[in-house]
C-alpha positions as CSV (number, residue, x, y, z in Angstrom):
1,M,-49.2,32.3,8.2
2,H,-48.5,35.1,5.9
3,E,-46.8,34.2,2.7
4,Q,-45.2,36.6,0.5
5,Q,-44.5,36.9,-3.2
6,T,-40.8,36.8,-4.2
7,T,-38.8,36.8,-7.5
8,Q,-36.0,34.9,-8.3
9,A,-33.6,37.8,-7.9
10,S,-34.9,38.7,-4.2
11,T,-34.8,36.9,-0.7
12,P,-38.0,35.9,1.2
13,D,-38.3,36.7,5.1
14,R,-39.8,33.6,5.8
15,I,-40.8,30.5,3.8
16,G,-43.2,28.5,5.6
17,R,-42.4,28.5,9.3
18,Y,-38.5,29.0,8.5
19,E,-36.7,32.1,8.8
20,I,-35.0,32.9,6.0
21,T,-31.0,34.2,6.5
22,G,-29.2,34.2,3.2
23,R,-29.3,32.7,-0.4
24,L,-27.1,30.0,-0.9
25,G,-27.1,29.7,-4.7
26,T,-29.5,28.7,-7.7
27,G,-30.1,25.5,-9.7
28,A,-31.5,24.4,-12.8
29,M,-35.1,24.1,-11.3
30,A,-34.5,25.8,-7.8
31,E,-33.5,28.5,-5.7
32,I,-31.7,27.6,-2.4
33,F,-31.7,29.6,0.9
34,R,-30.2,29.0,4.4
35,A,-32.5,29.1,6.9
36,R,-33.6,28.4,10.6
37,D,-36.2,26.2,12.1
38,P,-37.7,28.1,15.0
39,D,-39.4,25.0,16.3
40,I,-36.3,23.3,17.1
41,D,-33.9,25.9,16.5
42,R,-32.1,23.9,13.7
43,V,-30.1,25.5,10.6
44,V,-31.2,24.1,7.4
45,A,-31.3,24.6,3.6
46,I,-34.4,25.1,1.5
47,K,-34.6,24.6,-2.1
48,L,-37.7,26.4,-3.5
49,L,-38.9,25.6,-7.0
50,K,-38.2,28.5,-9.7
51,H,-41.0,30.9,-10.9
52,T,-40.3,29.3,-14.6
53,W,-41.5,26.0,-13.7
54,Q,-45.4,26.3,-13.3
55,E,-46.3,23.4,-15.5
56,E,-48.0,20.8,-13.5
57,R,-45.5,18.2,-14.5
58,D,-42.7,20.2,-13.2
59,L,-44.4,20.5,-10.2
60,E,-45.1,16.8,-9.9
61,R,-41.3,16.2,-10.5
62,F,-40.3,18.4,-7.9
63,T,-42.6,16.9,-5.3
64,R,-41.7,13.6,-6.6
65,E,-38.2,14.5,-5.9
66,A,-39.4,15.3,-2.1
67,R,-41.0,11.9,-2.0
68,A,-37.9,9.9,-3.2
69,A,-35.1,12.0,-1.3
70,G,-37.3,12.0,1.8
71,A,-37.5,8.0,1.8
72,L,-33.9,7.9,1.9
73,T,-32.0,7.8,5.1
74,H,-28.1,6.9,4.6
75,P,-25.1,8.7,6.1
76,N,-24.1,9.8,2.5
77,I,-27.2,11.3,1.1
78,V,-28.4,14.4,2.2
79,T,-31.2,14.2,4.7
80,V,-34.7,15.8,3.6
81,Y,-36.7,16.8,6.6
82,D,-40.0,18.7,5.4
83,V,-41.8,19.6,2.1
84,G,-44.4,22.1,1.9
85,R,-45.6,25.1,-0.6
86,F,-44.7,28.8,-0.4
87,A,-47.0,31.1,-2.9
88,G,-48.0,28.3,-4.7
89,R,-44.2,26.9,-5.4
90,P,-43.1,23.5,-3.8
91,Y,-40.3,23.7,-1.2
92,L,-38.3,21.2,0.5
93,T,-36.3,21.5,3.7
94,M,-32.8,19.5,3.9
95,E,-29.5,19.5,5.9
96,L,-27.5,22.3,5.5
97,L,-23.8,21.1,5.0
98,E,-21.2,24.0,5.8
99,G,-18.4,22.3,3.9
100,P,-17.4,22.7,0.2
101,T,-18.7,20.9,-3.0
102,L,-16.6,18.6,-4.7
103,E,-16.9,20.9,-7.4
104,A,-15.3,23.3,-5.4
105,L,-12.2,21.2,-4.1
106,M,-11.5,20.0,-7.7
107,A,-11.6,23.9,-8.8
108,T,-8.4,24.5,-6.6
109,G,-6.3,22.2,-9.0
110,D,-4.8,20.0,-6.3
111,L,-5.3,16.5,-6.9
112,L,-6.8,13.8,-4.1
113,S,-4.7,11.2,-3.0
114,H,-5.3,8.0,-4.8
115,R,-6.5,6.3,-1.5
116,Q,-8.7,9.6,-1.0
117,V,-10.2,9.1,-4.0
118,L,-10.8,5.6,-3.5
119,E,-12.8,6.1,0.1
120,L,-14.6,9.0,-1.4
121,A,-15.7,6.7,-4.5
122,I,-16.5,3.6,-2.1
123,A,-19.0,6.1,0.3
124,L,-20.5,7.1,-2.9
125,A,-21.2,3.8,-4.3
126,R,-22.6,2.7,-1.2
127,A,-25.0,5.4,-1.0
128,L,-26.1,5.0,-4.8
129,H,-26.8,1.2,-4.1
130,Y,-28.8,1.9,-1.3
131,A,-30.7,4.5,-3.2
132,H,-31.2,2.0,-6.0
133,E,-32.5,-0.8,-3.7
134,N,-35.0,1.9,-2.9
135,N,-36.0,2.4,-6.4
136,V,-34.5,5.8,-7.0
137,V,-32.1,6.7,-9.9
138,H,-30.6,10.2,-9.1
139,R,-29.8,10.7,-13.1
140,D,-27.6,13.9,-12.3
141,I,-24.2,13.0,-10.3
142,K,-21.8,15.4,-10.6
143,P,-19.2,17.3,-8.5
144,S,-21.7,20.0,-7.6
145,N,-24.2,17.3,-6.4
146,I,-21.4,16.0,-4.0
147,L,-21.3,17.8,-0.6
148,F,-19.0,17.9,2.6
149,A,-19.6,18.6,6.2
150,H,-17.3,21.4,7.5
151,D,-13.4,19.9,7.8
152,S,-14.4,16.5,6.5
153,L,-13.8,14.6,3.2
154,N,-17.0,12.2,4.0
155,P,-19.2,12.9,1.0
156,K,-23.0,13.5,0.9
157,I,-25.2,13.2,-2.5
158,A,-27.5,16.1,-2.9
159,D,-29.7,17.3,-5.3
160,F,-32.2,14.4,-6.1
161,G,-34.2,17.0,-8.3
162,I,-34.5,15.1,-11.1
163,A,-34.5,11.6,-9.3
164,R,-37.0,9.0,-11.1
165,L,-38.6,6.1,-8.8
166,E,-38.1,3.1,-10.6
167,N,-41.5,2.2,-10.7
168,G,-43.8,2.2,-13.6
169,E,-46.9,3.9,-11.8
170,Q,-44.2,6.8,-10.0
171,T,-42.7,7.5,-13.5
172,L,-43.5,10.8,-15.1
173,Q,-45.6,10.3,-18.2
174,T,-44.7,12.7,-21.3
175,G,-45.6,13.1,-24.9
176,G,-41.8,11.8,-25.7
177,H,-38.6,10.7,-23.6
178,L,-37.6,13.2,-21.2
179,V,-33.8,13.9,-21.1
180,I,-32.6,15.6,-18.1
181,G,-28.9,15.9,-16.4
182,T,-26.1,17.8,-16.3
183,P,-24.6,17.2,-20.5
184,R,-20.8,16.7,-19.3
185,Y,-21.6,13.8,-16.5
186,M,-24.7,12.2,-18.8
187,S,-24.3,8.5,-19.7
188,P,-24.6,7.7,-23.4
189,E,-28.3,6.6,-22.9
190,Q,-29.3,10.0,-21.3
191,A,-27.7,11.7,-24.2
192,L,-29.7,9.7,-26.5
193,G,-32.9,9.9,-24.7
194,E,-33.0,6.3,-23.9
195,T,-34.4,4.5,-21.1
196,V,-31.7,5.3,-17.9
197,D,-31.7,3.0,-14.8
198,R,-29.4,2.7,-12.2
199,R,-26.2,2.3,-14.3
200,S,-26.5,5.6,-15.7
201,D,-25.5,6.8,-12.2
202,L,-22.6,4.5,-12.0
203,F,-21.5,5.8,-15.4
204,S,-21.7,9.6,-14.3
205,L,-19.6,8.3,-11.1
206,G,-17.5,7.1,-13.6
207,V,-16.7,10.5,-15.1
208,V,-16.6,11.9,-11.9
209,L,-13.7,9.6,-10.8
210,F,-12.1,10.5,-14.0
211,E,-12.0,13.7,-13.5
212,L,-10.9,13.5,-9.9
213,L,-7.7,11.2,-10.9
214,T,-6.6,13.0,-13.9
215,G,-7.5,16.7,-13.4
216,E,-9.0,16.5,-16.8
217,K,-12.7,16.4,-18.3
218,A,-13.8,12.7,-19.3
219,F,-15.5,14.3,-22.4
220,D,-14.7,17.9,-23.5
221,A,-16.5,19.9,-26.2
222,P,-17.2,23.2,-26.9
223,T,-21.1,23.1,-27.2
224,T,-23.5,21.0,-25.5
225,T,-24.6,19.4,-28.8
226,S,-20.8,18.0,-29.8
227,L,-20.7,17.1,-26.2
228,L,-23.5,14.8,-25.8
229,I,-22.3,13.3,-29.6
230,Q,-18.5,12.8,-27.9
231,I,-20.4,10.9,-24.7
232,A,-22.6,8.7,-27.1
233,R,-19.9,7.9,-29.5
234,D,-16.4,8.7,-28.3
235,K,-14.1,6.8,-25.3
236,P,-12.5,9.2,-23.0
237,R,-8.7,10.1,-23.2
238,S,-6.5,7.0,-22.1
239,F,-4.9,7.2,-18.6
240,R,-1.7,6.7,-20.0
241,D,-1.7,10.1,-21.8
242,T,-3.4,12.0,-18.6
243,A,-2.5,10.1,-15.5
244,G,-0.2,7.1,-16.1
245,D,0.5,6.7,-12.1
246,V,-3.0,5.9,-11.6
247,P,-2.9,2.2,-10.2
248,M,-4.1,-0.3,-12.9
249,G,-6.5,-1.5,-10.9
250,L,-8.3,1.7,-10.6
251,Q,-8.2,2.5,-14.1
252,Q,-10.0,-0.6,-14.9
253,I,-12.4,0.0,-12.7
254,V,-13.1,3.5,-14.4
255,R,-12.7,2.1,-17.9
256,K,-15.5,-0.4,-16.9
257,L,-17.5,2.5,-15.5
258,L,-17.3,4.4,-18.6
259,E,-18.6,1.3,-21.1
260,K,-21.0,2.6,-23.4
261,N,-23.1,-0.5,-23.3
262,P,-24.5,-0.7,-20.0
263,Q,-24.6,-4.5,-19.9
264,R,-20.7,-4.1,-19.5
265,R,-20.6,-1.8,-16.6
266,Y,-20.9,-2.8,-12.9
267,Q,-24.6,-3.5,-12.5
268,T,-25.1,-2.3,-8.9
269,G,-23.4,0.3,-6.7
270,A,-22.5,-2.9,-4.3
271,A,-20.4,-4.4,-6.8
272,L,-18.8,-1.4,-7.8
273,A,-17.9,-0.4,-4.1
274,D,-16.5,-4.0,-3.7
275,A,-14.4,-3.8,-6.4
276,L,-13.2,0.0,-5.2
277,Q,-12.4,-1.7,-1.7
278,R,-10.4,-4.4,-3.0
279,E,-8.3,-1.9,-4.8
280,L,-8.4,0.2,-1.6
281,E,-6.8,-2.5,0.4
282,A,-4.3,-2.9,-2.5
283,V,-3.6,0.4,-2.3
284,I,-2.9,0.6,1.4
285,E,-0.9,-2.4,1.3
286,R,1.4,-0.5,-1.6
287,E,1.6,2.3,0.7
288,A,2.8,0.4,3.4
289,D,5.1,-1.2,1.7
290,A,6.3,1.7,-0.4
291,G,9.6,1.8,1.7
292,R,10.8,-1.6,0.8
293,N,9.3,-1.8,-2.6
294,R,10.8,0.8,-4.5
295,Y,11.9,-0.3,-8.0
296,V,15.0,-2.5,-7.8
297,P,16.2,-4.4,-10.8
298,L,15.6,-8.1,-10.9
299,R,19.3,-8.9,-11.2
300,V,20.1,-6.7,-8.1
301,R,17.2,-8.3,-6.1
302,W,18.4,-11.8,-7.0
303,S,22.2,-11.0,-6.4
304,A,21.3,-9.6,-3.0
305,A,18.8,-12.1,-2.1
306,M,21.1,-15.1,-2.7
307,G,24.0,-12.8,-1.4
308,A,22.3,-12.8,2.0
309,I,21.8,-16.6,2.0
310,V,24.8,-17.5,1.2
311,A,26.3,-15.6,4.0
312,L,23.6,-16.6,6.4
313,V,24.7,-20.3,5.4
314,L,28.4,-19.8,5.3
315,G,28.2,-17.6,8.3
316,A,26.4,-20.6,10.4
317,S,28.8,-22.8,8.8
318,I,31.9,-21.0,9.8
319,F,30.5,-20.6,13.4
320,T,30.0,-24.3,13.8
321,V,33.4,-25.6,12.3
322,V,35.4,-22.9,14.2
323,T,33.6,-23.5,17.1
324,I,34.2,-27.2,16.9
325,Q,37.7,-26.7,16.0
326,S,38.3,-24.2,19.1
327,R,36.8,-27.0,21.5
328,V,39.4,-29.6,19.8
329,I,42.4,-27.9,20.0
330,R,41.5,-26.4,23.5
331,T,40.9,-30.2,24.7
332,Q,44.6,-30.7,23.2
333,V,45.9,-27.7,24.9
334,E,44.3,-28.5,28.4
335,D,46.0,-32.6,27.9
336,A,49.4,-31.4,27.1
337,G,49.1,-28.4,29.8
338,A,47.8,-31.6,32.4
339,A,50.6,-33.8,31.3
340,L,53.1,-31.1,31.9
341,A,51.9,-30.2,35.4
342,R,51.9,-33.8,36.4
343,F,55.5,-34.3,34.9
344,I,56.3,-31.1,37.3
345,A,54.6,-32.5,40.2
346,N,56.5,-36.1,39.8
347,E,59.7,-33.9,39.8
348,A,59.1,-32.0,42.4
349,S,57.9,-34.8,44.8
350,T,61.3,-35.8,46.0
351,P,62.7,-32.4,47.0
352,L,59.5,-31.4,48.6
353,L,59.4,-34.6,50.6
354,G,63.0,-34.1,51.6
355,E,62.5,-30.4,52.5
356,D,65.2,-29.6,50.1
357,W,64.0,-26.2,49.4
358,V,67.4,-25.2,47.5
359,A,66.7,-27.6,44.8
360,L,63.3,-27.0,44.8
361,E,64.2,-23.4,44.1
362,S,66.4,-24.6,41.5
363,F,63.8,-26.7,39.9
364,V,61.1,-23.5,39.7
365,E,63.8,-21.1,38.3
366,E,64.2,-23.6,35.4
367,A,60.7,-23.2,34.7
368,R,60.9,-19.6,34.8
369,R,63.2,-19.7,31.7
370,R,60.4,-21.2,29.7
371,D,58.1,-18.7,27.2
372,T,55.1,-20.8,27.8
373,I,54.8,-21.1,31.2
374,A,53.4,-17.8,33.0
375,Y,54.1,-18.9,36.4
376,L,54.7,-22.3,38.5
377,T,54.3,-22.3,42.4
378,I,54.7,-25.2,44.7
379,F,53.1,-25.6,48.1
380,D,53.8,-28.2,50.7
381,H,50.9,-30.3,52.7
382,D,50.3,-27.1,54.7
383,G,49.7,-25.0,51.8
384,I,52.7,-23.3,52.2
385,A,54.5,-21.7,48.9
386,R,57.7,-23.0,49.2
387,A,59.1,-22.3,45.5
388,S,57.3,-19.7,43.1
389,T,58.4,-18.1,39.7
390,I,56.1,-15.2,40.7
391,Q,55.6,-12.9,43.9
392,A,52.0,-12.8,44.8
393,Q,49.9,-11.2,42.5
394,R,46.4,-10.7,42.1
395,M,44.5,-13.0,39.3
396,R,41.1,-12.6,38.3
397,R,39.2,-15.7,37.8
398,D,37.6,-16.1,34.4
399,N,34.0,-17.9,34.0
400,R,35.3,-20.9,32.6
401,E,36.6,-24.1,34.7
402,T,37.5,-27.7,34.2
403,H,37.5,-30.6,36.4
404,V,38.8,-33.6,35.1
405,G,40.0,-36.4,37.7
406,D,42.3,-35.0,39.7
407,R,43.0,-31.9,37.5
408,H,41.4,-28.7,38.2
409,I,41.7,-26.2,35.0
410,T,40.6,-22.7,35.4
411,D,40.8,-19.5,33.2
412,L,42.5,-16.9,34.7
413,T,43.7,-13.3,33.4
414,L,46.7,-12.0,35.5
415,S,47.0,-8.3,37.0
416,D,48.9,-7.0,33.6
417,G,46.2,-8.8,31.5
418,S,47.7,-11.8,30.2
419,P,45.0,-14.7,29.9
420,V,46.5,-17.9,31.4
421,L,45.4,-21.4,31.8
422,D,45.8,-22.3,35.5
423,F,46.5,-25.8,36.3
424,E,45.9,-26.9,39.8
425,T,47.8,-30.6,40.2
426,A,48.4,-32.8,43.4
427,V,52.3,-33.4,44.6
428,Q,52.5,-37.3,45.4
429,F,54.7,-39.5,46.5
430,Q,53.7,-43.3,46.5
431,D,50.2,-42.3,46.4
432,T,50.2,-39.9,49.2
433,R,49.5,-36.1,49.0
434,I,52.4,-34.4,50.0
435,G,51.7,-31.0,48.6
436,H,50.2,-29.6,45.6
437,L,51.3,-26.9,42.5
438,R,50.0,-24.5,40.5
439,L,51.0,-24.2,37.0
440,G,50.0,-21.2,34.8
441,L,50.6,-21.6,31.0
442,T,50.2,-18.7,28.8
443,R,47.2,-18.6,26.3
444,S,48.1,-16.0,24.2
445,G,49.2,-18.7,21.3
446,F,46.0,-20.5,21.6
447,D,43.9,-17.3,21.5
448,S,45.9,-15.7,18.3
449,L,45.7,-19.4,16.3
450,M,41.8,-18.8,17.0
451,A,41.8,-15.5,15.9
452,T,43.5,-16.3,12.7
453,T,41.3,-19.2,12.1
454,W,38.3,-16.8,12.7
455,S,39.9,-14.0,10.2
456,L,40.7,-16.7,7.5
457,M,37.2,-18.3,7.7
458,I,35.6,-14.9,7.4
459,V,37.6,-14.2,4.3
460,L,36.4,-17.1,2.6
461,G,33.1,-16.8,3.5
462,L,33.1,-13.2,1.8
463,V,34.8,-14.2,-1.2
464,T,32.5,-16.9,-1.7
465,A,29.4,-14.8,-1.3
466,A,30.9,-12.1,-3.2
467,A,31.4,-14.7,-6.4
468,V,27.9,-16.1,-5.7
469,V,26.4,-12.2,-5.9
470,A,28.5,-11.5,-9.0
471,T,27.6,-14.7,-10.7
472,L,23.8,-14.0,-10.2
473,Y,24.3,-10.2,-11.2
474,V,26.0,-11.4,-14.5
475,F,23.1,-14.1,-14.9
476,G,20.5,-11.7,-14.0
477,S,21.5,-9.2,-16.8
478,L,21.4,-12.0,-19.1
479,L,18.0,-12.8,-18.0
480,T,16.5,-9.5,-17.8
481,R,17.9,-8.4,-21.3
482,P,15.3,-10.6,-23.4
483,L,12.6,-9.6,-20.8
484,R,13.1,-5.8,-21.4
485,L,13.0,-6.4,-25.2
486,L,9.7,-8.4,-24.8
487,A,8.3,-5.6,-22.7
488,G,9.2,-3.2,-25.2
489,S,7.4,-5.3,-27.9
490,M,4.3,-5.4,-25.9
491,Q,4.5,-1.8,-25.3
492,A,4.3,-0.9,-29.0
493,F,1.8,-3.3,-29.7
494,G,-0.4,-1.8,-27.0
495,S,0.3,1.8,-28.7
496,G,-0.9,0.7,-32.0
497,D,2.4,-0.8,-33.4
498,W,0.4,-4.2,-34.3
499,D,3.3,-5.5,-36.6
500,H,5.8,-5.4,-34.1
501,R,7.6,-8.7,-32.9
502,P,10.3,-9.3,-30.7
503,T,13.1,-11.4,-32.8
504,S,15.5,-13.7,-31.0
505,V,16.7,-17.1,-31.8
506,R,16.5,-19.0,-28.4
507,T,15.7,-22.7,-27.8
508,D,15.0,-22.3,-23.8
509,E,11.8,-20.8,-22.1
510,I,12.6,-17.2,-22.9
511,G,12.4,-18.6,-26.5
512,Q,9.0,-20.3,-25.9
513,L,7.7,-17.2,-24.1
514,Y,8.9,-15.1,-27.5
515,T,6.9,-17.5,-29.5
516,A,3.6,-17.3,-27.6
517,F,4.0,-13.4,-27.4
518,N,4.3,-13.6,-31.6
519,Q,1.2,-16.2,-31.9
520,M,-1.1,-14.2,-29.8
521,A,-0.1,-10.7,-31.6
522,D,-0.5,-12.4,-34.8
523,A,-4.0,-13.7,-33.7
524,V,-5.1,-10.3,-32.3
525,Q,-4.0,-9.2,-35.8
526,H,-5.9,-11.2,-37.7
527,Q,-8.8,-10.8,-35.8
528,L,-8.4,-6.8,-36.5
529,N,-8.0,-7.3,-39.8
530,G,-11.1,-9.9,-40.4
531,G,-13.2,-7.8,-38.4
532,H,-14.0,-10.3,-35.6
533,I,-13.2,-8.0,-32.7
534,D,-16.4,-7.1,-30.7
535,V,-16.4,-3.4,-31.4
536,A,-19.4,-1.6,-30.6
537,P,-21.1,0.7,-33.5
538,A,-20.6,4.3,-32.5
539,P,-24.7,5.2,-31.9
540,T,-26.3,8.3,-33.6
541,P,-27.9,10.6,-31.6
542,R,-31.6,11.5,-31.9
543,K,-32.8,15.0,-33.0
544,R,-33.9,16.9,-30.2
545,T,-36.8,19.3,-29.7
546,G,-38.2,21.3,-26.8
547,T,-39.0,24.3,-25.7
548,R,-36.0,24.8,-23.3
549,P,-32.9,24.3,-25.5
550,P,-29.4,23.5,-23.7
551,D,-27.3,26.4,-23.1
552,A,-24.5,25.9,-25.6
553,S,-22.0,28.0,-23.8
554,D,-22.4,25.7,-20.4
555,P,-22.1,22.0,-20.9
556,E,-22.0,21.5,-17.2
557,A,-25.5,23.1,-16.8
558,T,-28.4,20.9,-15.8
559,V,-30.8,20.7,-18.8
560,V,-34.3,19.0,-19.9
561,L,-35.0,18.3,-23.2
562,T,-37.8,16.1,-24.8
563,V,-36.9,13.5,-27.5
564,P,-40.0,12.5,-29.6
565,K,-40.5,8.6,-29.6
């Protein structure tokens, strides 16, 4: 196949069997083209080593990248399909992703949510763990090397162009240590030209996460040299100063990733992924509980909780007491009504037996004058009404009926809506049934009594619950005041005011808490003053020499330096 020479500024028509359809960009070591594989009609990306890299060690490193990346098959690592040479220059063919890079997303100025950052970080940590388990260290983790498919936030790590196989036989040997990577995202050991391993990738990932969470650079200096010194010696800015809303657990994960000493970082990507997964679960839970977990003062929570408990207990108690009282009063009313019905039946037996309907009407008319009697009707042995206080009217039977002995008691409602207790009793003469009567007693007095009882008990319950709530609110206020004092002391101590101590003369548990804090603060201050705190000395960067010095105006450009042993 015909191969044509090309310069960096020009675009070849073909590279190997691949048809070039456009230029995608230029990196530190290679040019990147969009191409089509005619054999399987697949669109790919091709990375072609630049003309400026003609030394055998450069060619060997690029080939090693292809060998390292081609051996990795992971959903979060860009797939390498093929490797070859074009005009003496090595190239590799890899998966083409149409979406933006993480760098492009960050350039919009819109921060991802904490949940999105965690999901992104978990995928990257697992991808790095997979690469590390296959003895491949990336050494240039940065936003521009994290790609996305179109309309997806599923990340893929690209550009293993400076990857190193963690194997002594396959490690590139030079006259000195090779310092390669992007300065802003380098680990301290990279910046110092020391041996790097998988933990260096985790540091770089920590720098990326810091930037994602805060929108600011973890390390920021005007020149590459000063930036490398900053990475080697200085801690990044505090989350408190940049993004105080980041969950404390996530802050601690990033702080651990950015430890200068590799031994203090996460030792594997899997360990990092596990920590991130726990924090993600906590964030999801916090999001689910956000509506009910908004900040509410402790005194309000206690008061509301205890008020609800007291109201519930009192409500159940009031319901039980009033229900029992209602039953007792109802029984008394029924007994009194039944006794009155029997008395009337006895008095009505003589005129009913003698068919003295005038006397019977007079007797019933006398009952009409009593307010408690809604109606009275006396029937003979044939069921004919012989005397009644009311004309025939419709009555609605309610649900409740009572049968006790010869008593038949029913709850009825008259056509005018009046509730009554209907007593049906036999009229007897010398133990012989000669008729029966129906006596209706108004139930309004009983219902009014029970309504009044309910009202009084509810008012009593509300007053009791209000008294409990008010008492707990005052008690909570008294308790939270010293807690706020202690919180202020802790914040002051954390911000560097080591001489601050809470002052309060108390002999209770709060006083013990103050004493414990003061003892802790004294011990920490004593250790600081005595030099017992384990503070790692700032490493001094070594002098670098090389034929390709870093571009001082672009700390994010990938650089290759040689540091003498």
